[in-house]
Backbone as CSV, one residue per row, in Angstrom:
resi,resn,N_x,N_y,N_z,CA_x,CA_y,CA_z,C_x,C_y,C_z
1,MET,0.825,-1.208,0.000,0.000,0.000,0.000,0.855,1.253,0.000
2,ALA,1.956,1.225,0.751,2.847,2.382,0.780,3.448,2.611,-0.595
3,GLU,3.787,1.492,-1.284,4.372,1.626,-2.611,3.356,2.223,-3.581
4,ASN,2.116,1.734,-3.534,1.097,2.218,-4.450,0.741,3.676,-4.185
5,SER,0.839,4.099,-2.917,0.431,5.452,-2.571,1.326,6.507,-3.207
6,CYS,2.567,6.129,-3.592,3.467,7.111,-4.178,3.494,7.027,-5.690
7,LYS,2.631,6.198,-6.271,2.558,6.093,-7.726,1.579,7.140,-8.241
8,ARG,2.123,8.240,-8.703,1.315,9.423,-8.998,0.549,9.328,-10.319
9,LEU,0.852,8.323,-11.141,0.153,8.153,-12.420,-0.470,6.764,-12.519
10,GLU,-0.832,6.205,-11.408,-1.341,4.831,-11.356,-2.469,4.602,-12.360
11,GLY,-2.253,3.645,-13.281,-3.283,3.246,-14.228,-3.503,4.180,-15.394
12,LYS,-2.790,5.298,-15.470,-2.978,6.239,-16.568,-2.247,5.757,-17.815
13,VAL,-2.760,6.144,-18.980,-2.171,5.765,-20.266,-1.489,6.991,-20.855
14,ALA,-0.185,6.860,-21.142,0.604,7.996,-21.605,1.331,7.675,-22.896
15,ILE,1.329,8.639,-23.815,2.177,8.599,-25.004,3.259,9.646,-24.818
16,ILE,4.510,9.264,-25.092,5.623,10.205,-25.027,6.346,10.177,-26.365
17,THR,6.280,11.273,-27.114,7.001,11.328,-28.380,8.454,11.721,-28.115
18,GLY,9.329,11.272,-29.001,10.748,11.461,-28.734,11.153,10.724,-27.478
19,GLY,10.516,9.579,-27.237,10.667,8.874,-25.970,11.806,7.882,-25.900
20,ALA,12.590,7.769,-26.977,13.637,6.749,-26.993,14.932,7.201,-26.350
21,SER,15.111,8.506,-26.164,16.377,8.994,-25.608,16.152,10.335,-24.927
22,GLY,17.180,10.788,-24.200,17.151,12.107,-23.601,16.018,12.315,-22.621
23,ILE,15.413,13.500,-22.678,14.323,13.859,-21.775,13.155,12.882,-21.926
24,GLY,12.861,12.490,-23.164,11.743,11.581,-23.402,11.931,10.238,-22.741
25,ALA,13.143,9.687,-22.822,13.412,8.398,-22.186,13.325,8.509,-20.669
26,SER,13.826,9.615,-20.120,13.725,9.815,-18.668,12.271,9.932,-18.246
27,ALA,11.474,10.645,-19.040,10.054,10.773,-18.719,9.347,9.426,-18.825
28,ALA,9.675,8.657,-19.852,9.052,7.333,-20.004,9.353,6.458,-18.792
29,SER,10.604,6.451,-18.358,10.987,5.634,-17.196,10.296,6.110,-15.926
30,LEU,10.245,7.426,-15.727,9.648,7.972,-14.514,8.137,7.782,-14.498
31,PHE,7.469,8.025,-15.638,6.019,7.828,-15.706,5.680,6.360,-15.453
32,HIS,6.486,5.470,-16.029,6.273,4.037,-15.836,6.465,3.663,-14.366
33,GLN,7.494,4.202,-13.758,7.755,3.949,-12.336,6.577,4.379,-11.466
34,HIS,5.882,5.415,-11.911,4.741,5.920,-11.145,3.407,5.330,-11.604
35,GLY,3.475,4.189,-12.276,2.264,3.419,-12.519,1.580,3.591,-13.851
36,ALA,2.143,4.400,-14.754,1.488,4.640,-16.044,1.774,3.508,-17.033
37,TRP,0.842,3.316,-17.962,1.075,2.524,-19.165,1.725,3.470,-20.167
38,VAL,2.930,3.168,-20.616,3.715,4.112,-21.406,3.911,3.606,-22.829
39,VAL,3.563,4.457,-23.787,3.848,4.189,-25.193,4.990,5.113,-25.605
40,ILE,6.134,4.519,-25.935,7.329,5.263,-26.337,7.280,5.418,-27.850
41,ALA,7.135,6.653,-28.314,7.018,6.916,-29.753,8.264,7.646,-30.239
42,ASP,8.852,7.145,-31.339,10.097,7.738,-31.821,10.382,7.174,-33.208
43,ILE,11.442,7.689,-33.831,11.944,7.090,-35.074,13.260,6.366,-34.822
44,GLN,13.716,6.367,-33.569,14.926,5.643,-33.181,14.510,4.250,-32.697
45,ASP,14.448,3.314,-33.618,13.848,2.021,-33.316,14.618,1.229,-32.268
46,GLU,15.924,1.105,-32.427,16.690,0.246,-31.513,16.640,0.745,-30.069
47,PRO,16.970,2.015,-29.792,16.882,2.455,-28.394,15.459,2.469,-27.866
48,GLY,14.487,2.741,-28.732,13.095,2.735,-28.292,12.627,1.351,-27.885
49,GLN,12.958,0.351,-28.706,12.592,-1.023,-28.387,13.339,-1.515,-27.153
50,ALA,14.608,-1.117,-27.033,15.401,-1.538,-25.876,14.843,-0.955,-24.584
51,LEU,14.410,0.307,-24.617,13.837,0.924,-23.420,12.528,0.252,-23.038
52,ALA,11.679,-0.025,-24.033,10.411,-0.700,-23.747,10.657,-2.077,-23.137
53,ALA,11.646,-2.813,-23.661,11.962,-4.130,-23.121,12.502,-4.023,-21.699
54,LYS,13.303,-3.002,-21.455,13.855,-2.804,-20.112,12.760,-2.497,-19.095
55,LEU,11.801,-1.655,-19.503,10.715,-1.307,-18.588,9.777,-2.487,-18.366
56,GLY,9.604,-3.312,-19.408,8.802,-4.533,-19.249,7.308,-4.269,-19.390
57,GLN,6.518,-4.875,-18.524,5.068,-4.729,-18.611,4.681,-3.255,-18.504
58,ARG,3.589,-2.920,-19.151,3.053,-1.558,-19.184,3.913,-0.600,-20.000
59,ALA,4.743,-1.122,-20.920,5.538,-0.271,-21.792,5.603,-0.897,-23.178
60,SER,5.526,-0.048,-24.192,5.648,-0.523,-25.567,6.298,0.561,-26.411
61,TYR,6.815,0.142,-27.562,7.437,1.090,-28.492,6.617,1.148,-29.763
62,ALA,6.464,2.354,-30.319,5.782,2.530,-31.597,6.580,3.501,-32.456
63,ARG,6.875,3.098,-33.672,7.585,4.004,-34.576,6.628,5.100,-35.025
64,CYS,7.068,6.353,-34.916,6.204,7.474,-35.285,7.060,8.672,-35.663
65,ASP,6.870,9.154,-36.869,7.489,10.407,-37.314,6.472,11.515,-37.061
66,VAL,6.706,12.343,-36.045,5.694,13.309,-35.619,5.438,14.387,-36.666
67,SER,6.358,14.544,-37.623,6.133,15.548,-38.671,5.086,15.095,-39.678
68,ILE,4.708,13.807,-39.607,3.691,13.239,-40.511,2.406,13.029,-39.718
69,GLU,1.368,13.749,-40.058,0.133,13.682,-39.261,-0.450,12.280,-39.219
70,ALA,-0.390,11.561,-40.328,-0.962,10.206,-40.362,-0.284,9.294,-39.345
71,ASP,1.019,9.468,-39.148,1.732,8.660,-38.152,1.199,8.932,-36.747
72,VAL,0.999,10.205,-36.445,0.512,10.574,-35.112,-0.927,10.117,-34.919
73,ARG,-1.744,10.290,-35.953,-3.137,9.822,-35.888,-3.191,8.326,-35.610
74,ASP,-2.393,7.566,-36.340,-2.395,6.113,-36.163,-1.857,5.719,-34.787
75,LEU,-0.870,6.456,-34.293,-0.324,6.203,-32.962,-1.393,6.365,-31.893
76,VAL,-2.136,7.447,-31.963,-3.187,7.699,-30.978,-4.293,6.661,-31.107
77,ASP,-4.693,6.369,-32.328,-5.763,5.387,-32.529,-5.362,4.002,-32.017
78,ALA,-4.115,3.601,-32.262,-3.652,2.287,-31.801,-3.598,2.233,-30.272
79,THR,-3.196,3.338,-29.653,-3.126,3.382,-28.190,-4.515,3.261,-27.577
80,VAL,-5.473,3.994,-28.137,-6.839,3.944,-27.617,-7.462,2.570,-27.873
81,ALA,-7.157,1.979,-29.034,-7.687,0.649,-29.341,-7.179,-0.384,-28.338
82,GLU,-5.918,-0.242,-27.907,-5.350,-1.221,-26.988,-5.750,-0.969,-25.543
83,HIS,-5.798,0.315,-25.137,-5.987,0.634,-23.719,-7.358,1.230,-23.391
84,GLY,-8.102,1.592,-24.412,-9.447,2.104,-24.171,-9.536,3.594,-23.945
85,ARG,-8.394,4.266,-23.786,-8.399,5.709,-23.550,-6.970,6.249,-23.665
86,LEU,-6.847,7.564,-23.578,-5.545,8.234,-23.524,-5.643,9.314,-22.464
87,ASP,-4.783,9.235,-21.450,-4.812,10.197,-20.352,-3.763,11.295,-20.495
88,LEU,-2.575,10.931,-21.022,-1.458,11.868,-21.084,-0.825,11.842,-22.466
89,MET,-0.675,13.000,-23.061,0.045,13.111,-24.329,1.196,14.077,-24.116
90,TYR,2.412,13.550,-24.095,3.585,14.379,-23.880,4.304,14.571,-25.212
91,ASN,4.123,15.745,-25.806,4.735,16.081,-27.093,6.151,16.597,-26.840
92,ASN,7.088,15.673,-26.831,8.462,15.987,-26.442,9.433,15.987,-27.621
93,ALA,9.084,15.333,-28.717,10.013,15.188,-29.840,10.463,16.555,-30.354
94,GLY,11.757,16.663,-30.613,12.285,17.930,-31.112,13.670,17.756,-31.692
95,VAL,14.064,18.712,-32.527,15.395,18.693,-33.142,15.994,20.091,-33.104
96,LEU,17.319,20.139,-33.231,18.028,21.391,-33.471,18.265,21.531,-34.970
97,ASP,18.665,22.723,-35.376,18.870,22.954,-36.804,20.314,22.745,-37.237
98,ARG,21.221,22.530,-36.263,22.630,22.385,-36.602,23.268,21.297,-35.759
99,PRO,24.366,20.682,-36.249,25.060,19.687,-35.444,25.674,20.302,-34.199
100,LEU,25.936,19.453,-33.205,26.423,19.936,-31.925,27.726,20.717,-32.057
101,GLY,28.636,20.256,-32.920,29.899,20.963,-33.088,29.694,22.412,-33.477
102,SER,28.735,22.661,-34.373,28.440,24.037,-34.783,27.842,24.834,-33.637
103,VAL,26.990,24.178,-32.837,26.372,24.852,-31.691,27.439,25.265,-30.676
104,LEU,28.414,24.379,-30.451,29.472,24.679,-29.493,30.337,25.841,-29.961
105,ASP,30.647,25.882,-31.250,31.530,26.919,-31.773,30.826,28.252,-31.962
106,CYS,29.541,28.201,-32.278,28.777,29.436,-32.502,27.342,29.177,-32.065
107,PRO,27.059,29.344,-30.763,25.781,28.891,-30.195,24.542,29.481,-30.859
108,LEU,24.583,30.751,-31.240,23.369,31.390,-31.731,23.273,31.401,-33.250
109,GLY,24.402,31.416,-33.925,24.361,31.523,-35.366,23.868,32.891,-35.804
110,SER,23.706,33.063,-37.077,23.210,34.324,-37.628,22.077,34.037,-38.581
111,ILE,21.118,34.932,-38.599,20.012,34.757,-39.543,20.510,34.819,-40.982
112,LEU,21.665,35.489,-41.184,22.232,35.591,-42.533,22.747,34.243,-43.029
113,ASP,23.065,33.355,-42.084,23.576,32.037,-42.447,22.519,30.949,-42.327
114,THR,21.280,31.329,-42.035,20.204,30.365,-41.826,19.398,30.193,-43.100
115,SER,19.243,28.957,-43.524,18.510,28.685,-44.755,17.048,28.361,-44.462
116,LEU,16.247,28.468,-45.491,14.840,28.090,-45.359,14.713,26.608,-45.048
117,ALA,15.666,25.801,-45.543,15.645,24.367,-45.245,15.869,24.122,-43.757
118,ASP,16.756,24.910,-43.120,16.963,24.801,-41.676,15.668,25.080,-40.929
119,LEU,15.025,26.187,-41.295,13.782,26.573,-40.637,12.701,25.531,-40.857
120,ASP,12.596,25.044,-42.072,11.546,24.084,-42.409,11.700,22.792,-41.606
121,ARG,12.930,22.292,-41.475,13.163,21.038,-40.749,12.785,21.183,-39.280
122,VAL,13.197,22.287,-38.663,12.913,22.477,-37.241,11.420,22.678,-37.003
123,ILE,10.786,23.461,-37.840,9.348,23.721,-37.683,8.538,22.444,-37.876
124,ARG,8.935,21.638,-38.848,8.176,20.414,-39.134,8.164,19.455,-37.941
125,VAL,9.285,19.346,-37.258,9.343,18.435,-36.111,8.834,19.124,-34.844
126,ASN,9.415,20.277,-34.518,9.127,20.916,-33.230,7.716,21.476,-33.143
127,LEU,7.252,22.101,-34.218,5.916,22.717,-34.182,4.844,21.823,-34.794
128,TYR,5.067,21.367,-36.026,4.064,20.500,-36.636,3.844,19.249,-35.786
129,GLY,4.946,18.675,-35.282,4.821,17.478,-34.449,4.001,17.736,-33.202
130,ALA,4.255,18.887,-32.561,3.485,19.244,-31.365,2.016,19.473,-31.714
131,PHE,1.783,20.139,-32.841,0.403,20.402,-33.280,-0.331,19.098,-33.564
132,HIS,0.307,18.190,-34.302,-0.334,16.905,-34.614,-0.661,16.127,-33.341
133,GLY,0.303,16.106,-32.413,0.071,15.372,-31.167,-1.084,15.942,-30.376
134,ALA,-1.126,17.273,-30.266,-2.199,17.914,-29.513,-3.554,17.703,-30.189
135,LYS,-3.580,17.822,-31.504,-4.838,17.686,-32.248,-5.455,16.304,-32.047
136,HIS,-4.642,15.274,-32.193,-5.204,13.919,-32.126,-5.404,13.460,-30.690
137,ALA,-4.624,14.008,-29.763,-4.920,13.736,-28.349,-6.247,14.368,-27.969
138,ALA,-6.460,15.616,-28.392,-7.715,16.297,-28.079,-8.905,15.573,-28.694
139,ARG,-8.691,14.998,-29.864,-9.773,14.278,-30.548,-10.352,13.164,-29.674
140,VAL,-9.479,12.501,-28.905,-9.984,11.412,-28.059,-10.227,11.863,-26.612
141,MET,-9.585,12.942,-26.193,-9.763,13.411,-24.815,-11.043,14.213,-24.618
142,VAL,-11.469,14.933,-25.654,-12.684,15.751,-25.515,-13.892,14.888,-25.152
143,PRO,-14.127,13.752,-25.834,-15.251,12.901,-25.407,-15.073,12.327,-24.007
144,GLN,-13.812,12.149,-23.574,-13.546,11.634,-22.224,-13.834,12.684,-21.146
145,ARG,-13.808,13.963,-21.568,-13.970,15.099,-20.647,-12.825,15.164,-19.629
146,GLN,-11.665,14.682,-20.009,-10.499,14.768,-19.141,-9.257,14.404,-19.938
147,GLY,-8.104,14.791,-19.412,-6.841,14.466,-20.045,-5.813,15.553,-19.782
148,CYS,-4.581,15.261,-20.154,-3.469,16.190,-19.952,-2.585,16.162,-21.188
149,ILE,-2.306,17.336,-21.743,-1.405,17.480,-22.886,-0.213,18.304,-22.437
150,LEU,0.985,17.750,-22.645,2.223,18.434,-22.281,3.089,18.663,-23.512
151,PHE,3.912,19.691,-23.436,4.892,19.985,-24.478,6.246,20.228,-23.831
152,THR,7.313,19.882,-24.540,8.641,20.333,-24.140,8.957,21.607,-24.909
153,GLY,9.130,22.688,-24.156,9.500,23.960,-24.762,10.991,24.189,-24.595
154,SER,11.361,25.381,-24.178,12.762,25.736,-23.967,12.802,27.035,-23.192
155,ASN,13.895,27.233,-22.439,13.978,28.515,-21.737,14.224,29.683,-22.682
156,CYS,14.435,29.393,-23.967,14.516,30.487,-24.940,13.152,31.153,-25.128
157,THR,12.093,30.561,-24.568,10.784,31.211,-24.597,10.658,32.259,-23.497
158,ALA,11.628,32.269,-22.563,11.592,33.211,-21.448,12.705,34.244,-21.517
159,ILE,13.737,33.985,-22.317,14.868,34.906,-22.414,15.458,34.800,-23.816
160,ALA,15.843,35.928,-24.367,16.384,35.943,-25.730,17.883,35.662,-25.715
161,GLY,18.390,35.255,-26.867,19.828,35.116,-27.033,20.427,33.824,-26.551
162,VAL,19.619,32.779,-26.356,20.171,31.503,-25.878,19.938,30.365,-26.879
163,ALA,19.418,30.673,-28.058,19.153,29.625,-29.046,19.194,30.234,-30.438
164,THR,19.309,29.367,-31.426,19.261,29.847,-32.805,17.875,30.413,-33.102
165,HIS,17.796,31.207,-34.140,16.517,31.848,-34.485,15.456,30.819,-34.863
166,THR,15.869,29.784,-35.579,14.889,28.780,-36.003,14.346,28.013,-34.792
167,TYR,15.246,27.612,-33.900,14.825,26.860,-32.716,13.950,27.726,-31.816
168,ALA,14.375,28.971,-31.587,13.597,29.871,-30.734,12.211,30.117,-31.321
169,ALA,12.146,30.307,-32.635,10.849,30.538,-33.278,9.930,29.336,-33.088
170,SER,10.488,28.133,-33.237,9.660,26.929,-33.109,9.145,26.766,-31.684
171,LYS,9.990,27.031,-30.694,9.574,26.832,-29.307,8.641,27.950,-28.827
172,GLN,8.843,29.169,-29.305,7.885,30.237,-28.987,6.509,29.869,-29.533
173,ALA,6.490,29.293,-30.723,5.213,28.876,-31.312,4.561,27.764,-30.499
174,VAL,5.354,26.851,-29.975,4.816,25.757,-29.158,4.162,26.309,-27.892
175,VAL,4.821,27.266,-27.241,4.240,27.868,-26.032,2.943,28.602,-26.377
176,GLY,2.922,29.308,-27.499,1.686,29.967,-27.929,0.580,28.972,-28.196
177,LEU,0.940,27.857,-28.819,-0.037,26.792,-29.070,-0.587,26.248,-27.759
178,ALA,0.287,26.007,-26.804,-0.144,25.460,-25.512,-1.115,26.394,-24.806
179,ARG,-0.829,27.682,-24.819,-1.705,28.639,-24.150,-3.067,28.715,-24.828
180,GLY,-3.067,28.710,-26.155,-4.333,28.726,-26.868,-5.153,27.473,-26.600
181,LEU,-4.479,26.327,-26.546,-5.180,25.076,-26.269,-5.716,25.032,-24.842
182,ALA,-4.956,25.606,-23.904,-5.440,25.646,-22.516,-6.757,26.407,-22.443
183,ALA,-6.856,27.491,-23.229,-8.091,28.274,-23.248,-9.238,27.489,-23.866
184,GLU,-8.969,26.785,-24.969,-10.037,26.050,-25.648,-10.441,24.782,-24.904
185,LEU,-9.456,24.000,-24.488,-9.741,22.658,-23.977,-10.107,22.625,-22.505
186,GLY,-9.906,23.738,-21.798,-10.329,23.783,-20.408,-11.810,23.523,-20.252
187,GLU,-12.574,23.902,-21.247,-14.028,23.667,-21.230,-14.351,22.182,-21.152
188,HIS,-13.410,21.360,-21.619,-13.630,19.914,-21.649,-12.860,19.190,-20.544
189,GLY,-12.335,19.940,-19.582,-11.623,19.326,-18.465,-10.220,18.869,-18.793
190,ILE,-9.648,19.393,-19.887,-8.318,18.980,-20.334,-7.311,20.061,-19.973
191,ARG,-6.234,19.663,-19.314,-5.173,20.592,-18.944,-4.057,20.558,-19.987
192,VAL,-3.450,21.738,-20.236,-2.376,21.852,-21.226,-1.251,22.702,-20.637
193,ASN,-0.036,22.170,-20.640,1.105,22.880,-20.058,2.390,22.596,-20.823
194,CYS,3.405,23.440,-20.571,4.740,23.273,-21.148,5.782,23.099,-20.054
195,VAL,6.807,22.318,-20.351,8.026,22.267,-19.551,9.138,22.828,-20.421
196,SER,9.799,23.887,-19.948,10.793,24.578,-20.773,12.170,24.546,-20.111
197,PRO,13.008,23.589,-20.502,14.305,23.429,-19.843,15.401,24.300,-20.435
198,HIS,16.435,24.499,-19.602,17.714,25.052,-20.009,18.477,23.930,-20.718
199,ALA,19.705,24.179,-21.140,20.521,23.141,-21.766,20.745,21.989,-20.792
200,VAL,20.463,20.775,-21.256,20.633,19.604,-20.404,22.024,19.010,-20.572
201,SER,22.418,18.171,-19.629,23.729,17.533,-19.657,23.804,16.527,-20.800
202,ARG,24.978,15.955,-20.967,25.231,15.063,-22.111,24.220,13.934,-22.226
203,THR,23.729,13.419,-21.100,22.778,12.311,-21.158,21.443,12.740,-21.740
204,GLY,21.228,14.058,-21.836,19.976,14.533,-22.397,20.066,14.881,-23.859
205,MET,21.263,14.801,-24.428,21.432,15.161,-25.825,20.884,14.054,-26.717
206,SER,20.044,14.427,-27.666,19.503,13.438,-28.598,19.202,14.109,-29.920
207,GLY,19.108,13.314,-30.960,18.760,13.845,-32.268,19.839,14.698,-32.891
208,LEU,21.101,14.553,-32.431,22.169,15.400,-32.931,23.249,14.614,-33.658
209,GLY,23.008,13.357,-33.947,24.002,12.558,-34.628,25.064,12.044,-33.672
210,LYS,26.150,11.519,-34.243,27.237,10.966,-33.444,28.002,12.086,-32.758
211,LEU,28.230,11.937,-31.455,28.927,12.949,-30.676,30.229,12.383,-30.144
212,SER,31.308,13.128,-30.294,32.583,12.683,-29.755,32.641,12.961,-28.263
213,GLU,33.544,12.268,-27.584,33.719,12.511,-26.153,34.140,13.951,-25.900
214,ASP,34.961,14.505,-26.788,35.395,15.892,-26.632,34.206,16.843,-26.722
215,GLU,33.307,16.593,-27.681,32.127,17.447,-27.828,31.216,17.332,-26.606
216,LEU,31.045,16.114,-26.118,30.200,15.912,-24.938,30.796,16.603,-23.712
217,ALA,32.114,16.488,-23.552,32.769,17.134,-22.410,32.663,18.653,-22.515
218,ARG,32.851,19.172,-23.713,32.726,20.624,-23.920,31.311,21.088,-23.616
219,TRP,30.324,20.282,-24.003,28.934,20.644,-23.732,28.668,20.705,-22.228
220,ASP,29.090,19.684,-21.501,28.875,19.666,-20.051,29.603,20.814,-19.365
221,ASP,30.838,21.076,-19.792,31.590,22.193,-19.213,30.875,23.512,-19.472
222,GLY,30.351,23.651,-20.672,29.643,24.884,-21.020,28.388,25.084,-20.193
223,THR,27.633,24.007,-19.966,26.404,24.137,-19.177,26.721,24.498,-17.733
224,ARG,27.850,23.998,-17.220,28.248,24.350,-15.846,28.628,25.826,-15.752
225,VAL,29.378,26.305,-16.729,29.873,27.684,-16.686,28.730,28.682,-16.816
226,ILE,27.836,28.460,-17.774,26.793,29.452,-18.025,25.603,29.315,-17.083
227,GLY,25.478,28.168,-16.403,24.329,27.975,-15.522,24.342,28.922,-14.336
228,ASN,23.167,29.366,-13.941,23.046,30.237,-12.776,23.113,29.455,-11.469
229,LEU,22.553,28.266,-11.454,22.509,27.433,-10.251,23.761,26.572,-10.220
230,LYS,24.720,26.969,-9.403,26.031,26.334,-9.432,26.034,25.009,-8.659
231,GLY,27.043,24.200,-8.971,27.209,22.928,-8.297,26.484,21.775,-8.961
232,ARG,25.835,22.038,-10.085,25.115,20.970,-10.780,24.862,21.381,-12.221
233,VAL,24.528,20.393,-13.046,24.049,20.663,-14.396,22.648,20.085,-14.504
234,LEU,21.886,20.584,-15.446,20.511,20.117,-15.603,20.504,18.743,-16.255
235,ALA,20.006,17.761,-15.538,19.894,16.400,-16.056,18.497,16.196,-16.635
236,PRO,18.362,15.297,-17.612,17.030,15.034,-18.178,16.040,14.551,-17.127
237,GLU,16.546,13.874,-16.092,15.658,13.404,-15.029,14.967,14.564,-14.311
238,SER,15.664,15.684,-14.184,15.056,16.846,-13.530,13.913,17.414,-14.356
239,VAL,14.082,17.419,-15.674,13.011,17.876,-16.558,11.837,16.897,-16.491
240,ALA,12.159,15.605,-16.451,11.112,14.580,-16.362,10.304,14.723,-15.078
241,ARG,10.975,15.082,-13.975,10.242,15.259,-12.713,9.283,16.442,-12.796
242,ALA,9.679,17.492,-13.492,8.765,18.626,-13.691,7.559,18.193,-14.523
243,ALA,7.814,17.391,-15.566,6.719,16.877,-16.391,5.810,15.967,-15.583
244,LEU,6.399,15.162,-14.701,5.604,14.272,-13.848,4.640,15.080,-12.978
245,TYR,5.125,16.148,-12.395,4.251,16.997,-11.577,3.081,17.525,-12.410
246,LEU,3.364,18.055,-13.587,2.301,18.628,-14.417,1.340,17.557,-14.920
247,ALA,1.834,16.339,-15.082,0.976,15.246,-15.549,0.115,14.662,-14.449
248,SER,0.530,14.836,-13.203,-0.140,14.183,-12.076,-1.320,14.991,-11.560
249,ASP,-2.109,14.352,-10.697,-3.252,15.025,-10.094,-2.836,16.101,-9.093
250,GLU,-1.558,16.133,-8.738,-1.068,17.212,-7.880,-1.184,18.567,-8.571
251,ALA,-1.206,18.532,-9.898,-1.354,19.758,-10.683,-2.740,19.827,-11.310
252,ASP,-3.756,19.363,-10.583,-5.086,19.214,-11.172,-5.771,20.528,-11.533
253,TYR,-5.238,21.668,-11.069,-5.819,22.955,-11.468,-4.759,23.850,-12.096
254,VAL,-3.718,23.215,-12.660,-2.649,23.946,-13.344,-2.819,23.746,-14.837
255,SER,-3.065,24.831,-15.551,-3.200,24.758,-17.000,-2.768,26.091,-17.602
256,GLY,-2.172,26.013,-18.795,-1.686,27.218,-19.459,-0.336,27.682,-18.946
257,LEU,0.363,26.833,-18.187,1.634,27.214,-17.571,2.807,26.845,-18.469
258,ASN,3.765,27.753,-18.568,5.059,27.449,-19.180,6.063,27.350,-18.033
259,MET,6.307,26.124,-17.548,7.200,25.916,-16.408,8.648,25.902,-16.888
260,VAL,9.373,26.974,-16.571,10.762,27.102,-17.005,11.670,26.420,-15.987
261,VAL,12.417,25.428,-16.445,13.310,24.649,-15.582,14.743,25.003,-15.977
262,ASP,15.241,26.111,-15.428,16.567,26.581,-15.847,17.407,27.122,-14.694
263,GLY,17.066,26.744,-13.457,17.866,27.171,-12.325,17.920,28.673,-12.144
264,GLY,16.890,29.362,-12.597,16.838,30.812,-12.444,17.579,31.586,-13.512
265,TYR,18.096,30.894,-14.540,18.909,31.557,-15.566,18.168,32.709,-16.236
266,SER,16.904,32.486,-16.552,16.165,33.477,-17.337,15.685,34.671,-16.525
267,VAL,15.842,34.644,-15.197,15.408,35.787,-14.385,16.593,36.527,-13.765
268,VAL,17.810,36.125,-14.121,19.000,36.740,-13.536,19.819,37.414,-14.630
269,ASN,20.197,38.665,-14.406,21.120,39.368,-15.296,22.470,39.437,-14.601
270,PRO,23.454,38.646,-15.049,24.734,38.570,-14.332,25.725,39.674,-14.695
271,SER,25.331,40.591,-15.557,26.288,41.551,-16.105,26.977,42.381,-15.037
272,MET,26.209,42.878,-14.059,26.793,43.744,-13.043,27.821,42.989,-12.196
273,MET,27.462,41.765,-11.754,28.376,40.997,-10.918,29.615,40.569,-11.705
274,MET,29.444,40.285,-12.992,30.592,39.933,-13.821,31.528,41.122,-13.967
275,ALA,30.954,42.316,-14.140,31.771,43.519,-14.264,32.529,43.801,-12.971
276,LEU,31.854,43.613,-11.835,32.501,43.818,-10.541,33.644,42.823,-10.343
277,ALA,33.398,41.565,-10.690,34.429,40.545,-10.534,35.627,40.852,-11.417
278,ALA,35.362,41.300,-12.645,36.455,41.644,-13.553,37.247,42.828,-13.022
279,SER,36.550,43.832,-12.475,37.224,45.009,-11.933,38.123,44.629,-10.766
280,ARG,37.634,43.772,-9.885,38.421,43.360,-8.727,39.661,42.584,-9.162
281,SER,39.479,41.744,-10.175,40.604,40.925,-10.610,41.726,41.771,-11.190
282,TYR,41.395,42.954,-11.683,42.408,43.858,-12.230,42.756,44.977,-11.253
283,GLY,42.262,44.874,-10.018,42.578,45.882,-9.014,41.892,47.197,-9.211
284,LYS,40.803,47.191,-9.962,40.073,48.436,-10.243,38.782,48.449,-9.459
285,VAL,38.909,48.425,-8.154,37.730,48.391,-7.305,37.136,49.786,-7.266
286,GLY,35.807,49.840,-7.330,35.135,51.123,-7.254,33.993,51.163,-8.248
287,LEU,32.851,51.548,-7.753,31.666,51.590,-8.615,30.786,52.736,-8.162
288,ASN,30.470,53.612,-9.054,29.582,54.738,-8.727,28.147,54.337,-9.013
289,VAL,27.317,54.405,-7.990,25.910,54.070,-8.189,25.049,55.205,-7.624
C-alpha cells in the first residue's frame, strides 16, 4: 500500500514522443515507475525497443514520425484501441537545426547564415509534431472530458539570445499553441502545459548525430559555466520530474503554464556581478551608483 500510494500516475495511459532517448526516455521511465502505461514513440527504433523491453510490462514502443500527421493519428488510434483511452500526451520530440559541433563553436548563429531548409526542418518536427500530437490527443480526450497534454519547450521562450533563431521561433510557437489550447480545452476538463528546460547535460542530448567525447565534455563544461545554479548541471531526469508533476493530479488545477526549468537563468542578469568581478581581478575596485 505504501508503494502504491506514491505512484502518482497509477493506471494512466501515456504517449511520449521522442521517448527513446534524452528527456523523453527519462520521462518514459519515470512515468512508468509511477504506474502509467507508457507508449514510447520515436523514429529511433533500436533504443526505443530496448527501453520498452527494459521497462517490461506496461511499456511498448511505436515508430512514429511526428512531422507526418498520419503517423501521429495512427499512434493515438492504436493506443486507444489497446488501452481504451488516452490520459497523457507528452509532445516531447524535437530537433536542433545544426550539429552539436556548430552549436558549441557558434551557439546562436546568424540569420544571414540560416537557410529556409533549416527553418523548415525544425518547424516540421518541433511545431508540426506538437500540433499533430495535440490535435489527435484532443480528438480522443474531448469525449472523455479529461486528459493532460504536455509539451517540451525551452527557456529560450523566457529569455532571448540563448538559441538559434529557427529553434527559438519553433519553441515560442509551441508555447503559444499550448496557451491557446489551454483556453479552448479547459471547457472539456483537459489541462495543457509546457516544460521549458535550459541546456541539459550530455545524457539529455539526442537527435544530434554521433557525438565525440570531446564534444560531450565541452557541452557539459559549457552548461556548468553558463548555468546560474552552481554545483550541478541540468539532467534530463530533472526535466522529467517537472513533467511528472504537471501530468499528475497534484497539478489538477494547473493549465496554461510554461514551467521554465533553468535554475533561475532566465530571471537573472549577471552583467553587473561579472563587471565587478572583472574590476576586482584587475585591481580596479570602485563603482559609482
